[in-house]
Every structure is written in structure tokens, then in C-alpha cells.
C-alpha positions as CSV (number, residue, x, y, z in Angstrom):
1,L,45.8,106.7,81.9
2,G,43.4,106.5,79.0
3,M,44.9,103.4,77.4
4,S,45.0,99.7,78.0
5,P,48.1,98.2,79.6
6,T,49.1,96.8,76.3
7,L,49.0,100.1,74.4
8,G,50.5,101.9,77.4
9,A,53.6,99.7,77.2
10,L,54.3,100.6,73.5
11,P,56.5,103.6,74.3
12,Q,58.8,101.5,76.5
13,I,58.8,98.7,73.9
14,R,59.7,101.2,71.1
15,A,62.5,102.8,73.2
16,A,63.9,99.3,73.9
17,T,63.7,98.0,70.3
18,D,64.1,101.1,68.0
19,V,67.6,100.7,66.4
20,E,67.8,104.6,66.2
21,A,66.9,105.1,69.9
22,Q,69.6,106.5,72.1
23,G,70.0,106.9,75.8
24,G,68.4,109.9,77.3
25,E,65.5,110.1,74.8
26,L,61.9,110.1,75.7
27,Y,59.1,108.2,74.0
28,S,55.5,108.9,74.7
29,P,52.0,108.6,73.1
30,R,51.6,111.1,70.2
31,F,48.5,112.7,71.6
32,G,49.5,113.0,75.3
33,F,47.6,110.1,76.8
34,T,46.9,108.1,73.6
35,G,48.3,107.3,70.2
36,P,51.3,105.6,68.8
37,P,54.7,106.1,70.5
38,V,56.8,108.9,69.2
39,R,60.1,110.5,70.2
40,R,59.7,113.7,72.3
41,P,62.2,116.3,73.2
42,I,63.3,116.5,76.8
43,M,63.3,119.9,78.3
44,R,66.5,120.5,80.2
45,R,66.4,122.9,83.2
46,I,69.2,124.8,84.7
47,G,70.6,122.9,87.6
48,L,69.2,119.6,86.4
49,H,72.7,117.9,86.2
50,N,73.2,118.7,89.9
51,A,69.8,117.2,90.8
52,I,70.6,114.1,88.8
53,R,74.0,113.7,90.5
54,E,72.5,114.2,93.9
55,L,69.7,111.6,93.2
56,W,72.3,109.1,92.0
57,E,74.4,109.6,95.2
58,I,71.4,109.1,97.4
59,S,70.3,106.0,95.4
60,E,73.8,104.5,95.8
61,R,73.9,105.3,99.5
62,E,70.4,103.9,100.2
63,T,70.7,100.8,98.1
64,G,74.4,100.1,99.1
65,L,75.2,99.6,95.5
66,A,77.9,101.7,93.7
67,I,77.6,101.6,89.9
68,S,80.1,103.1,87.6
69,L,78.8,104.2,84.2
70,S,82.2,104.9,82.6
């Protein structure tokens, strides 16, 4: 929203190529819907881990794929 597809892809490209990027980080345009990609904090909510686990279990069940991340 508010940017060309090329500029809109920059946060994903930075996340994929930044040597300092780590899993679980968020990159987004500096000014909300426009601007260069910057690292943003992710606000964690109470109970989020349970919701993530439940979504993962549903995804595995519905796709028939079990993926171990360990």
C-alpha cells in the first residue's frame, strides 16, 4: 500500500540478505507505508507462544506435513 511492488519488496529482500538479520525479526518501511526498510521490534503478547504452537499443529495437520525445527 502506497509503494510500487519493487519498493514494497525491499523489507523482505533486506531480511533475506542482511548479514545481521536473525530469525524472528521484523523489517518494514521506516515511515509505516513508505521509506527504506528498517528493523522493527515485535511486540510479544501473553499467550502468543500457545497461539503459535496451535497454528503450527493445525498447519501440519491440514497440509499433512510434519516439520521438525530442532
